[in-house]
Every structure is written in C-alpha cells, then in structure tokens.
Backbone of each chain as ProteinMPNN parsed JSONL, in Angstrom:
{"seq_chain_A": "MFYRKEYAGKWLAVKDEKKVIASAESFKDLIQQIEGREDKEELAVGHASKHVYAG", "coords_chain_A": {"N_chain_A": [[132.526, 114.323, 118.066], [129.882, 113.698, 117.799], [128.977, 114.053, 119.883], [128.961, 116.89, 120.904], [127.998, 119.962, 121.553], [126.537, 121.44, 119.296], [124.991, 119.507, 118.144], [123.208, 118.849, 119.328], [119.661, 117.327, 120.41], [119.444, 116.538, 117.808], [119.065, 114.43, 115.007], [121.157, 112.252, 113.775], [123.597, 110.323, 111.546], [126.087, 108.367, 112.348], [129.507, 107.619, 111.849], [131.953, 105.322, 112.595], [131.566, 105.963, 114.869], [132.318, 108.677, 115.347], [132.329, 110.145, 113.641], [130.036, 112.318, 111.977], [128.427, 111.66, 109.174], [125.569, 112.497, 108.319], [122.765, 114.694, 109.186], [119.508, 115.695, 110.799], [116.477, 117.159, 111.257], [114.252, 115.302, 111.741], [113.338, 112.021, 112.412], [112.702, 110.903, 109.653], [113.551, 112.099, 107.776], [116.368, 112.269, 108.194], [116.697, 109.358, 107.523], [115.912, 109.433, 104.859], [118.05, 110.322, 103.96], [120.401, 108.63, 104.08], [119.599, 106.145, 103.057], [120.317, 104.161, 100.756], [122.751, 104.53, 100.65], [125.832, 102.841, 100.188], [127.379, 102.386, 102.194], [125.337, 102.09, 104.166], [124.814, 100.761, 106.531], [126.724, 100.872, 108.17], [126.839, 103.309, 109.38], [125.398, 104.466, 112.487], [122.467, 105.482, 113.552], [120.875, 107.551, 115.426], [119.964, 109.44, 117.839], [120.959, 112.954, 119.15], [121.628, 113.967, 122.33], [120.084, 116.312, 124.301], [119.644, 116.705, 126.733], [120.039, 116.116, 130.577], [120.316, 113.101, 132.17], [118.348, 111.17, 134.559], [118.24, 107.796, 135.799]], "CA_chain_A": [[132.236, 114.553, 117.46], [128.929, 113.243, 117.638], [128.554, 114.482, 121.494], [129.323, 118.249, 120.428], [126.323, 120.909, 121.849], [125.793, 122.323, 117.821], [124.369, 118.151, 117.421], [121.981, 118.48, 120.775], [118.486, 117.486, 119.507], [119.331, 116.594, 116.339], [118.865, 112.989, 114.828], [122.224, 111.542, 113.22], [124.076, 108.843, 111.174], [127.202, 108.44, 112.551], [130.161, 106.166, 111.053], [133.039, 104.775, 113.441], [131.484, 106.587, 116.712], [132.699, 109.709, 115.462], [132.239, 110.69, 112.03], [129.103, 113.054, 111.414], [127.674, 111.714, 107.746], [124.001, 113.603, 108.309], [122.019, 115.219, 110.786], [118.479, 116.589, 109.966], [115.56, 117.822, 112.266], [113.768, 114.442, 111.591], [114.104, 110.968, 111.955], [112.41, 110.268, 108.514], [114.594, 112.966, 107.374], [117.634, 112.019, 108.16], [116.737, 108.324, 106.936], [115.9, 109.817, 103.192], [119.456, 110.668, 103.284], [120.989, 107.478, 103.884], [119.127, 105.442, 102.157], [120.658, 103.826, 99.173], [124.277, 104.4, 100.614], [126.371, 101.555, 100.327], [127.52, 102.226, 103.789], [124.24, 102.377, 105.356], [124.448, 99.58, 107.386], [127.575, 100.8, 108.954], [125.961, 103.993, 109.967], [124.62, 104.319, 113.681], [121.711, 106.427, 113.186], [120.982, 108.112, 116.631], [119.704, 111.391, 118.277], [121.972, 113.659, 119.532], [120.459, 114.564, 123.658], [120.627, 117.719, 125.401], [119.567, 116.207, 128.585], [120.779, 115.244, 131.428], [119.687, 112.222, 132.612], [118.792, 110.151, 136.09], [117.15, 106.578, 135.703]], "C_chain_A": [[130.817, 114.85, 117.435], [128.43, 113.484, 119.06], [128.782, 115.909, 121.593], [127.537, 119.186, 120.72], [125.727, 121.293, 120.367], [124.907, 120.995, 117.518], [122.99, 118.315, 118.316], [120.377, 118.643, 119.864], [118.31, 117.376, 118.325], [119.419, 114.927, 115.655], [119.996, 113.178, 113.644], [122.703, 110.19, 112.3], [125.54, 109.12, 111.03], [127.751, 107.221, 112.237], [131.612, 106.233, 112.23], [132.953, 105.282, 114.743], [131.487, 107.952, 116.504], [132.651, 110.753, 114.516], [130.635, 110.925, 111.412], [128.66, 112.355, 110.01], [126.42, 112.052, 107.573], [123.665, 113.623, 109.291], [120.684, 115.932, 110.009], [117.566, 116.476, 111.681], [114.875, 116.12, 112.88], [113.989, 113.271, 112.056], [114.138, 110.449, 110.422], [113.569, 111.014, 107.529], [116.022, 112.275, 107.004], [117.597, 110.45, 107.544], [116.715, 108.002, 105.215], [117.199, 110.091, 102.96], [120.389, 110.149, 103.383], [120.881, 106.545, 103.049], [119.692, 105.405, 101.103], [122.49, 103.936, 99.235], [124.797, 102.811, 101.049], [127.56, 101.284, 101.643], [126.891, 102.244, 104.801], [124.241, 101.786, 106.76], [126.284, 99.695, 108.586], [127.728, 102.628, 110.202], [125.107, 103.905, 111.194], [123.786, 105.582, 114.001], [120.768, 106.314, 114.971], [120.162, 109.349, 117.075], [120.712, 111.896, 119.223], [121.449, 114.244, 120.858], [121.603, 115.731, 123.495], [120.088, 117.602, 126.401], [120.314, 115.67, 128.919], [119.94, 114.217, 131.952], [119.439, 111.759, 134.037], [117.372, 109.199, 136.271], [118.078, 105.774, 135.554]], "O_chain_A": [[130.414, 115.973, 117.134], [127.326, 113.006, 119.319], [128.794, 116.194, 122.791], [126.419, 119.019, 120.232], [124.51, 121.445, 120.257], [124.037, 121.179, 116.668], [121.887, 117.916, 117.941], [119.999, 119.513, 119.079], [117.378, 117.863, 117.685], [120.242, 114.295, 116.317], [119.872, 114.013, 112.747], [122.115, 109.117, 112.439], [126.133, 109.744, 110.151], [127.182, 106.13, 112.224], [132.118, 107.311, 112.541], [133.826, 105.192, 115.606], [130.801, 108.629, 117.27], [132.894, 111.953, 114.641], [130.061, 110.137, 110.66], [128.363, 113.455, 109.543], [126.055, 111.873, 106.412], [123.978, 112.911, 110.245], [120.742, 116.546, 108.943], [117.884, 115.963, 112.754], [114.943, 115.757, 114.054], [115.2, 113.206, 112.269], [115.072, 109.825, 109.919], [114.282, 110.444, 106.704], [116.536, 111.909, 105.947], [118.654, 110.217, 106.958], [117.137, 107.065, 104.537], [117.584, 110.121, 101.791], [121.422, 110.685, 102.983], [121.797, 106.096, 102.361], [119.721, 106.396, 100.373], [123.294, 103.614, 98.36], [124.367, 101.981, 101.85], [128.294, 100.328, 101.896], [127.284, 102.346, 105.963], [123.781, 102.244, 107.806], [126.746, 98.892, 109.398], [128.36, 102.907, 111.22], [124.053, 103.283, 111.056], [124.255, 106.556, 114.589], [120.236, 105.33, 115.485], [119.829, 110.176, 116.226], [121.233, 111.142, 120.044], [120.688, 115.183, 120.626], [122.733, 116.009, 123.092], [120.037, 118.601, 127.119], [121.136, 114.948, 128.353], [118.77, 114.52, 132.186], [120.383, 111.962, 134.8], [116.213, 109.445, 136.605], [117.84, 104.574, 135.416]]}, "seq_chain_B": "MFMQVSEHKFRKHELPNGDIIYRPEIDVLAGFQQFRLKIGPCLIDSGSDYTILPLEYAEYFNHEINEGNFLETRAAGGGLFKSYPSEDALTFSILMNGFRPKKWRSNVMYVEGQTTPILGIIGFFNKFDEVVIDAARKKARLVDK", "coords_chain_B": {"N_chain_B": [[135.197, 75.745, 128.52], [134.507, 77.941, 126.159], [134.915, 81.506, 126.255], [133.496, 84.334, 125.48], [135.0, 87.579, 125.574], [133.964, 90.913, 125.914], [134.98, 94.305, 125.227], [133.958, 97.673, 125.596], [133.957, 100.881, 125.429], [133.488, 103.631, 127.361], [131.409, 106.686, 126.29], [132.281, 109.926, 125.846], [130.283, 112.648, 126.817], [129.242, 116.118, 126.681], [127.681, 118.061, 128.992], [124.394, 120.101, 129.541], [125.553, 122.169, 131.131], [128.105, 122.026, 130.696], [129.682, 120.737, 131.782], [131.576, 117.143, 131.619], [131.03, 114.202, 131.214], [131.043, 110.127, 131.565], [129.518, 107.732, 129.15], [128.166, 104.711, 129.735], [127.992, 103.224, 126.895], [126.634, 101.684, 123.99], [126.815, 100.577, 119.998], [124.048, 99.252, 118.195], [123.602, 96.922, 116.079], [120.308, 96.576, 114.52], [117.253, 94.077, 113.515], [114.554, 93.555, 111.241], [112.833, 91.69, 109.29], [113.228, 92.365, 105.957], [114.293, 94.93, 106.84], [116.889, 96.777, 108.528], [119.081, 97.901, 110.51], [121.582, 100.413, 111.905], [121.44, 101.231, 115.228], [122.562, 103.476, 117.754], [123.541, 106.136, 119.62], [123.27, 103.163, 121.919], [122.226, 103.371, 125.516], [123.509, 101.208, 128.237], [121.839, 100.003, 130.639], [121.189, 99.229, 133.439], [118.983, 99.605, 135.203], [116.688, 100.119, 133.718], [113.765, 98.037, 133.087], [113.099, 97.049, 130.901], [113.742, 96.878, 127.36], [114.223, 99.644, 125.645], [113.108, 101.626, 122.698], [112.639, 104.591, 120.937], [109.744, 105.729, 119.268], [110.159, 106.462, 116.319], [111.813, 104.403, 115.41], [110.16, 102.233, 115.393], [108.034, 103.095, 113.46], [109.957, 102.661, 111.115], [111.28, 99.776, 111.318], [108.449, 98.776, 110.528], [106.647, 97.971, 112.54], [103.633, 97.779, 114.084], [101.618, 100.159, 116.561], [99.648, 99.261, 118.837], [97.56, 101.346, 120.248], [96.043, 100.843, 122.34], [97.397, 99.189, 123.712], [99.454, 99.001, 126.421], [101.926, 99.713, 128.375], [101.941, 100.894, 131.779], [104.55, 103.185, 132.152], [107.553, 103.618, 134.832], [109.614, 106.604, 135.577], [112.792, 107.617, 136.805], [112.263, 110.124, 139.075], [110.02, 109.958, 139.15], [108.014, 110.438, 137.004], [105.217, 109.251, 134.545], [105.508, 107.532, 132.163], [103.926, 106.015, 128.729], [104.848, 102.57, 127.289], [104.976, 100.634, 124.465], [104.48, 97.72, 123.731], [106.801, 95.743, 121.149], [105.5, 94.303, 118.233], [106.392, 92.154, 117.457], [109.238, 90.517, 117.642], [112.838, 91.804, 117.626], [115.834, 91.459, 115.746], [118.819, 91.402, 117.034], [122.416, 92.756, 117.0], [125.369, 92.844, 118.286], [128.995, 93.711, 117.633], [132.091, 91.884, 118.659], [134.351, 92.76, 119.591], [136.714, 90.816, 117.958], [135.67, 88.378, 117.905], [133.319, 86.054, 116.781], [130.054, 87.825, 115.835], [127.973, 88.819, 118.137], [124.597, 87.617, 119.065], [120.862, 88.121, 119.26], [117.71, 87.824, 120.194], [114.905, 89.426, 120.374], [111.515, 91.469, 122.067], [110.969, 94.769, 122.263], [110.151, 97.457, 123.762], [108.378, 100.152, 123.01], [108.644, 103.946, 122.969], [107.429, 107.182, 123.392], [108.927, 110.399, 122.602], [110.918, 109.188, 124.073], [114.538, 109.762, 123.651], [116.919, 108.529, 123.625], [117.891, 105.063, 122.918], [117.096, 102.576, 125.051], [119.321, 99.826, 126.991], [117.972, 97.434, 128.36], [117.232, 95.526, 131.423], [115.104, 93.094, 130.525], [115.857, 91.829, 127.122], [118.287, 92.733, 126.98], [120.376, 92.51, 129.428], [119.916, 90.078, 129.962], [120.869, 88.628, 128.097], [122.995, 88.735, 128.28], [126.039, 86.618, 129.912], [128.027, 88.323, 131.964], [127.229, 91.515, 132.873], [129.515, 93.925, 133.088], [129.861, 97.017, 134.413], [132.49, 99.326, 134.33], [133.249, 101.649, 135.975], [135.858, 102.765, 137.076], [137.631, 102.232, 134.762], [136.381, 103.172, 132.733], [135.071, 101.378, 130.944], [132.502, 99.159, 129.561], [131.916, 95.709, 130.093], [131.101, 92.63, 128.504], [130.077, 89.748, 128.236], [130.275, 86.71, 127.216], [129.402, 83.416, 127.175]], "CA_chain_B": [[134.233, 76.231, 127.925], [134.911, 79.033, 125.651], [134.067, 82.229, 126.488], [134.089, 85.708, 124.752], [134.794, 88.62, 126.336], [134.079, 92.736, 124.727], [134.932, 95.454, 126.085], [133.201, 99.108, 125.161], [134.726, 102.42, 126.0], [132.353, 104.305, 127.698], [131.054, 107.262, 125.582], [132.487, 110.969, 125.986], [129.153, 113.461, 126.599], [128.896, 117.208, 126.983], [126.255, 118.266, 129.386], [124.273, 121.504, 128.52], [126.052, 123.014, 132.074], [129.742, 122.192, 130.497], [130.107, 119.005, 132.658], [131.768, 116.76, 130.771], [130.659, 112.737, 131.487], [131.411, 109.601, 129.975], [128.203, 107.026, 129.304], [128.421, 103.368, 129.192], [126.796, 103.081, 125.373], [127.007, 101.328, 122.617], [125.853, 100.711, 118.731], [123.604, 97.744, 118.285], [122.379, 96.169, 114.353], [118.783, 95.692, 114.769], [116.831, 94.252, 111.956], [113.297, 93.332, 111.487], [112.473, 91.57, 107.969], [114.485, 93.104, 105.478], [114.894, 96.327, 107.479], [117.946, 96.67, 108.883], [119.727, 99.637, 111.058], [122.391, 100.116, 113.382], [120.738, 102.317, 116.227], [123.279, 103.949, 118.621], [124.361, 105.517, 120.647], [122.05, 102.758, 123.126], [122.474, 103.251, 126.647], [123.352, 99.991, 128.995], [120.836, 100.586, 131.762], [120.374, 98.186, 134.366], [117.989, 100.246, 136.206], [115.54, 99.964, 133.12], [113.286, 96.943, 133.296], [113.345, 96.646, 129.34], [115.176, 97.488, 126.338], [113.529, 100.735, 124.97], [113.636, 101.82, 121.669], [111.955, 105.73, 120.555], [108.75, 105.38, 118.394], [110.641, 106.463, 115.012], [112.285, 103.244, 115.073], [108.792, 101.386, 115.173], [108.091, 103.189, 112.416], [111.426, 102.302, 110.248], [110.947, 98.179, 111.404], [106.989, 98.786, 110.155], [106.077, 97.93, 113.26], [102.472, 99.146, 114.357], [101.655, 100.255, 117.779], [98.405, 99.568, 119.634], [97.177, 102.284, 121.443], [95.069, 100.073, 123.68], [98.54, 98.485, 124.531], [100.56, 100.059, 126.518], [102.466, 99.201, 129.701], [102.493, 102.246, 132.26], [105.798, 102.767, 133.187], [107.861, 105.019, 135.86], [110.886, 107.228, 135.086], [113.495, 108.123, 138.041], [111.918, 111.352, 139.341], [108.362, 109.527, 139.461], [107.2, 110.78, 135.964], [104.949, 108.315, 134.04], [104.64, 107.618, 130.533], [103.417, 104.689, 128.154], [105.727, 101.348, 126.814], [104.293, 100.173, 123.954], [105.547, 96.399, 123.35], [106.713, 95.833, 119.745], [104.46, 93.362, 117.931], [107.497, 91.222, 116.967], [111.105, 90.792, 118.276], [114.201, 91.942, 116.803], [116.864, 90.423, 115.492], [119.809, 92.435, 117.426], [123.638, 92.061, 116.92], [126.965, 93.558, 118.298], [130.674, 93.315, 117.603], [132.072, 91.546, 120.354], [136.329, 92.472, 119.614], [137.071, 90.299, 116.887], [134.693, 87.155, 118.201], [132.087, 86.548, 116.055], [129.176, 88.932, 116.286], [126.753, 88.451, 119.907], [123.046, 87.821, 118.084], [120.115, 87.945, 119.593], [116.055, 87.962, 119.306], [113.937, 90.194, 121.727], [111.034, 91.55, 121.768], [111.395, 95.691, 122.621], [109.444, 98.679, 124.152], [108.595, 101.723, 122.118], [108.206, 104.895, 123.803], [107.342, 108.417, 122.755], [109.645, 111.08, 123.037], [112.072, 108.854, 124.564], [115.118, 109.827, 122.544], [118.149, 107.859, 123.934], [117.473, 104.219, 123.18], [117.901, 102.264, 126.433], [119.596, 98.409, 126.754], [117.59, 97.015, 129.878], [117.599, 93.771, 131.782], [115.064, 92.361, 129.509], [116.399, 92.219, 126.041], [120.03, 93.096, 126.912], [121.552, 91.967, 130.349], [119.343, 88.581, 130.0], [121.235, 87.82, 127.214], [124.776, 87.921, 128.125], [126.242, 85.867, 130.825], [127.981, 89.118, 132.565], [127.515, 92.776, 131.887], [130.242, 94.798, 133.951], [130.284, 98.146, 133.94], [133.652, 99.152, 135.442], [133.498, 102.939, 136.242], [136.994, 103.224, 136.972], [138.619, 102.424, 133.481], [135.5, 103.896, 131.713], [134.539, 100.233, 130.135], [131.529, 98.18, 129.901], [132.375, 94.564, 129.53], [130.121, 91.692, 128.219], [130.708, 88.351, 128.768], [129.278, 85.3, 126.928], [129.902, 81.819, 127.389]], "C_chain_B": [[134.765, 77.657, 127.132], [134.079, 80.267, 125.75], [134.398, 83.55, 125.37], [133.884, 86.98, 125.316], [135.041, 90.057, 125.314], [134.166, 93.352, 125.538], [134.502, 96.6, 125.538], [134.013, 100.021, 125.786], [133.615, 103.127, 126.503], [132.421, 106.532, 126.906], [131.381, 109.052, 126.268], [130.682, 111.905, 125.686], [129.68, 114.986, 127.372], [127.771, 117.706, 127.578], [126.24, 119.591, 129.37], [125.299, 122.475, 130.128], [127.8, 122.733, 132.258], [129.929, 120.873, 131.423], [130.29, 118.104, 131.782], [131.564, 114.816, 131.763], [131.348, 111.991, 130.441], [130.118, 108.44, 130.7], [128.746, 105.418, 129.111], [127.543, 103.161, 128.031], [127.445, 102.236, 124.355], [125.965, 101.197, 121.431], [125.157, 99.142, 118.548], [123.144, 97.655, 116.43], [121.2, 95.555, 115.145], [118.027, 95.743, 113.311], [115.546, 93.327, 112.435], [112.848, 92.92, 109.898], [113.383, 91.85, 107.065], [114.675, 94.59, 105.746], [115.812, 95.797, 108.528], [118.31, 98.437, 109.516], [120.345, 99.422, 112.386], [121.965, 101.475, 114.415], [122.297, 102.491, 117.53], [122.994, 105.225, 118.72], [123.258, 104.92, 121.569], [122.86, 102.92, 124.655], [122.306, 101.719, 127.961], [122.957, 100.719, 130.193], [120.232, 99.602, 132.912], [119.045, 98.939, 135.142], [116.422, 100.369, 135.342], [114.9, 98.28, 133.167], [113.588, 96.27, 131.775], [114.127, 97.658, 128.772], [113.874, 98.266, 125.213], [114.02, 101.264, 123.9], [112.491, 103.32, 121.146], [110.817, 105.195, 119.465], [109.537, 105.297, 117.137], [110.936, 105.114, 114.894], [111.163, 101.53, 114.848], [108.406, 101.93, 113.855], [108.867, 102.36, 111.118], [110.828, 100.357, 110.188], [109.182, 98.214, 110.868], [106.366, 98.04, 111.164], [104.675, 98.735, 113.758], [101.992, 98.801, 115.776], [100.164, 100.22, 118.023], [98.192, 100.475, 120.288], [96.804, 102.082, 122.503], [96.439, 99.337, 124.447], [99.531, 98.716, 125.047], [101.069, 99.288, 128.013], [102.815, 100.652, 130.766], [104.48, 101.885, 132.735], [106.63, 103.902, 133.491], [109.501, 105.404, 135.28], [111.329, 107.449, 136.404], [112.983, 109.571, 138.085], [109.89, 110.819, 139.297], [107.252, 110.111, 138.241], [106.668, 109.537, 135.028], [104.722, 108.268, 132.941], [104.336, 105.902, 129.879], [104.301, 104.084, 126.719], [104.469, 100.904, 126.15], [104.795, 98.572, 123.274], [105.468, 95.95, 121.576], [105.946, 94.714, 119.511], [105.411, 91.844, 117.592], [108.957, 91.316, 117.472], [111.967, 90.866, 117.19], [115.042, 91.137, 116.546], [118.431, 91.67, 116.258], [121.449, 91.92, 117.182], [124.791, 93.157, 117.369], [127.988, 92.861, 117.829], [131.122, 93.058, 118.599], [134.0, 91.585, 119.958], [136.91, 91.551, 119.344], [137.005, 88.625, 117.028], [133.768, 87.256, 116.679], [130.794, 87.626, 116.924], [128.12, 88.307, 117.388], [125.432, 88.702, 118.633], [121.906, 87.716, 119.03], [118.527, 87.851, 119.628], [115.64, 89.118, 120.772], [113.102, 91.0, 121.352], [111.17, 93.359, 122.287], [109.707, 96.873, 123.043], [109.46, 99.762, 123.329], [107.716, 102.417, 123.061], [108.009, 106.071, 123.231], [107.836, 109.307, 123.259], [110.804, 110.647, 124.061], [113.239, 108.783, 123.6], [116.768, 109.043, 122.167], [117.187, 106.202, 123.52], [118.127, 103.087, 124.336], [117.896, 100.166, 125.93], [118.953, 98.177, 128.136], [117.651, 95.511, 130.156], [116.712, 93.179, 130.747], [115.299, 92.821, 127.973], [118.003, 92.666, 125.886], [120.461, 92.273, 127.899], [121.112, 90.496, 130.422], [119.8, 87.958, 129.069], [122.378, 87.445, 127.131], [124.516, 87.266, 129.918], [126.941, 87.051, 132.259], [127.979, 90.224, 132.178], [128.088, 93.648, 133.084], [130.497, 96.663, 133.315], [131.256, 98.699, 134.746], [134.206, 100.622, 134.995], [135.038, 103.566, 136.059], [137.731, 103.374, 135.723], [137.445, 102.796, 132.381], [134.768, 102.525, 130.276], [133.389, 99.477, 130.221], [132.36, 96.76, 129.06], [131.332, 93.699, 129.507], [130.778, 90.567, 128.003], [129.366, 87.198, 128.21], [129.967, 84.074, 126.694], [129.658, 80.804, 126.537]], "O_chain_B": [[135.511, 78.388, 127.783], [132.882, 80.29, 125.465], [135.376, 83.632, 124.627], [132.765, 87.446, 125.529], [135.847, 90.262, 124.407], [133.586, 93.192, 126.612], [134.869, 96.451, 124.372], [134.74, 99.709, 126.729], [132.649, 103.105, 125.74], [133.324, 107.346, 127.1], [130.653, 109.387, 127.203], [130.044, 111.814, 124.637], [130.354, 115.009, 128.402], [126.786, 117.856, 126.856], [127.223, 120.325, 129.267], [125.661, 123.61, 129.82], [128.545, 122.974, 133.208], [130.873, 120.157, 131.091], [129.368, 117.969, 130.978], [132.061, 114.554, 132.859], [131.876, 112.299, 129.372], [129.797, 108.241, 131.872], [129.672, 105.108, 128.361], [126.352, 102.925, 128.231], [128.633, 102.205, 124.035], [124.77, 101.482, 121.513], [125.755, 98.088, 118.761], [122.389, 98.426, 115.838], [121.074, 94.626, 115.942], [118.001, 96.592, 112.42], [115.423, 92.651, 113.457], [112.49, 93.881, 109.218], [114.53, 91.547, 107.391], [115.17, 95.35, 104.914], [115.673, 94.782, 109.211], [117.979, 99.569, 109.163], [120.051, 98.781, 113.395], [122.301, 102.626, 114.136], [122.862, 101.503, 118.0], [122.151, 105.636, 117.922], [122.399, 105.667, 122.04], [124.032, 102.57, 124.791], [121.234, 101.331, 128.426], [123.49, 101.717, 130.676], [119.052, 99.338, 133.141], [118.173, 98.201, 135.6], [115.34, 100.601, 135.883], [115.717, 97.368, 133.291], [114.18, 95.21, 131.575], [114.772, 98.636, 129.15], [113.055, 97.791, 124.426], [115.232, 101.476, 123.857], [111.337, 102.926, 120.978], [111.108, 104.184, 118.826], [109.702, 104.154, 116.712], [110.169, 104.534, 114.126], [111.348, 100.393, 114.412], [108.462, 101.072, 112.974], [108.311, 101.582, 110.344], [110.179, 99.834, 109.282], [108.789, 97.055, 110.996], [105.432, 97.348, 110.757], [104.576, 99.96, 113.825], [101.914, 97.656, 116.222], [99.447, 101.06, 117.48], [98.882, 100.421, 121.306], [97.004, 102.753, 123.516], [96.42, 99.003, 125.632], [100.589, 98.71, 124.418], [100.456, 98.359, 128.538], [103.8, 101.359, 130.553], [105.19, 101.017, 133.243], [106.636, 104.937, 132.824], [110.303, 104.652, 134.725], [110.458, 107.505, 137.272], [113.273, 110.267, 137.112], [108.872, 111.498, 139.434], [106.037, 110.224, 138.403], [107.547, 108.749, 134.679], [103.762, 108.894, 132.491], [104.52, 104.858, 130.505], [104.458, 104.629, 125.627], [103.359, 100.765, 126.664], [105.507, 98.542, 122.271], [104.441, 95.854, 120.905], [105.642, 94.042, 120.497], [104.96, 90.7, 117.539], [109.59, 92.364, 117.6], [111.929, 90.24, 116.13], [115.054, 90.039, 117.102], [118.768, 92.691, 115.659], [121.671, 90.709, 117.188], [124.981, 94.203, 116.748], [127.985, 91.648, 117.621], [130.826, 93.719, 119.594], [134.74, 90.607, 120.056], [137.717, 91.12, 120.168], [137.797, 87.803, 116.566], [133.625, 88.156, 115.851], [130.693, 88.0, 118.092], [127.577, 87.219, 117.198], [125.327, 89.53, 117.728], [122.235, 86.876, 119.867], [118.2, 87.787, 118.443], [116.192, 89.337, 121.85], [113.419, 91.573, 120.31], [111.894, 93.17, 123.264], [108.57, 96.853, 122.572], [110.515, 100.279, 122.959], [106.712, 102.061, 123.679], [108.62, 106.048, 122.162], [107.514, 109.468, 124.437], [111.477, 111.438, 124.722], [113.175, 107.916, 122.728], [117.454, 108.973, 121.148], [115.984, 106.141, 123.776], [119.321, 102.816, 124.462], [117.184, 99.48, 125.196], [119.466, 98.782, 129.078], [117.987, 94.585, 129.419], [117.374, 92.632, 129.865], [115.006, 93.955, 127.595], [118.663, 92.861, 124.865], [120.974, 91.223, 127.509], [121.898, 89.692, 130.922], [119.42, 86.8, 128.894], [122.911, 86.531, 126.501], [123.586, 87.319, 130.723], [126.554, 86.831, 133.407], [128.612, 90.414, 131.14], [127.332, 94.063, 133.963], [131.014, 97.212, 132.342], [131.021, 98.64, 135.953], [135.079, 100.894, 134.171], [135.401, 104.454, 135.289], [138.39, 104.388, 135.496], [137.707, 102.673, 131.185], [134.237, 102.725, 129.184], [133.315, 99.012, 131.358], [133.031, 96.698, 128.03], [130.513, 93.835, 130.415], [131.943, 90.475, 127.617], [128.207, 86.968, 128.557], [131.004, 83.9, 126.053], [130.07, 79.672, 126.791]]}, "name": "protein", "num_of_chains": 2, "seq": "MFYRKEYAGKWLAVKDEKKVIASAESFKDLIQQIEGREDKEELAVGHASKHVYAGMFMQVSEHKFRKHELPNGDIIYRPEIDVLAGFQQFRLKIGPCLIDSGSDYTILPLEYAEYFNHEINEGNFLETRAAGGGLFKSYPSEDALTFSILMNGFRPKKWRSNVMYVEGQTTPILGIIGFFNKFDEVVIDAARKKARLVDK"}
C-alpha cells in the first residue's frame, strides 16, 4: 500500500511496512497527527517518492 | 565467533511509467536525546558517500543547520546540491531478524529536497561487516560479527 501511486509525493506514517496510518502534505502535519499515539515508535515516517532514481 | 545475519526483503515500487521495481530499503529507528523516530523507507545505497536525511528530520531532532557549513555533493547525472552535517550524532538501530537489534551512532548529512533517506558508506556500510545486495533473491543481507 505504501507504494501506490495515490500516495506519491505525500508524507506517510506506515505500520508493518504496508498499513498507512496517516498521510499529510507536509512532514510537520504528519508528526502532529501521530504525536501522542501509543504505537508511535512502531510507525515508519517517510516520504512516498514520485521519482525515478539514478544514483 | 558469534555472527548475526539479518535478511530484509526488497520493497516493491510502481514507477510513474507503470514499471514495477524492487529496491533494497529498510526502516531504521533514529534518536537524539529525547527524540526518537522510525524512519523509512531508507534506501541502502553504496553509491552514496554519506548517510543522508531530508532537512525535515533535522527539525524533528532539534539539530540546528549552519548555512555556512556545507559540503557540495554531486548526484548521479551531475547535479550539485548542498549537504549540511548534523551537529551531533544520531543513534540508529534496526531489527536483526530475531537477534538483538543492531545499534550504532553516526553523524548524518541533511539535504534540502531529498525526500528519500539514504543509508550510505559512512553511517551504514561502515557499521556492518557485510552488506549484501542479493538482487536474484530480492533481499538485502546484513552481517554483524
């Protein structure tokens, strides 16, 4: 789920590598959404890329 | 000698043109003082000299960026961008498939507009005895002796 096109360009908090718990346009907004959650340290915070990489 | 070996499946991505690829990516738990955050996915990339995080994480870890202290960094394709060294080391840890978590400390480079965290030579590869990118099995193998 993390890699679907609909999430491209968004910041995501993901549990177990696939379950999207929260999404936001900005990092700050995402952090605000997950602060205070008991499972916060289980959530991977990252950006869903919409780019092709070479490097 | 006790050796810890951990395997991590590549993660599937759909590119804008519809191609499906698998990248060697893992999540890492990063911390500084009272701030802790699991960051992911992070790309395991031997082509990067440093471990690189987007600037957004500097703000989270309360690391100040000195705009005059940067390293000109060249990307594949020739583009130049500025990398800002973290003022302090972060503590990293990853799960090692049933073993105790692997922990290490490293400074990182923060970059603007770089949205994929990169685990590079300094700060990742130099913390393990082996980092194997097993393309045939679509797995990254980390060895810690």
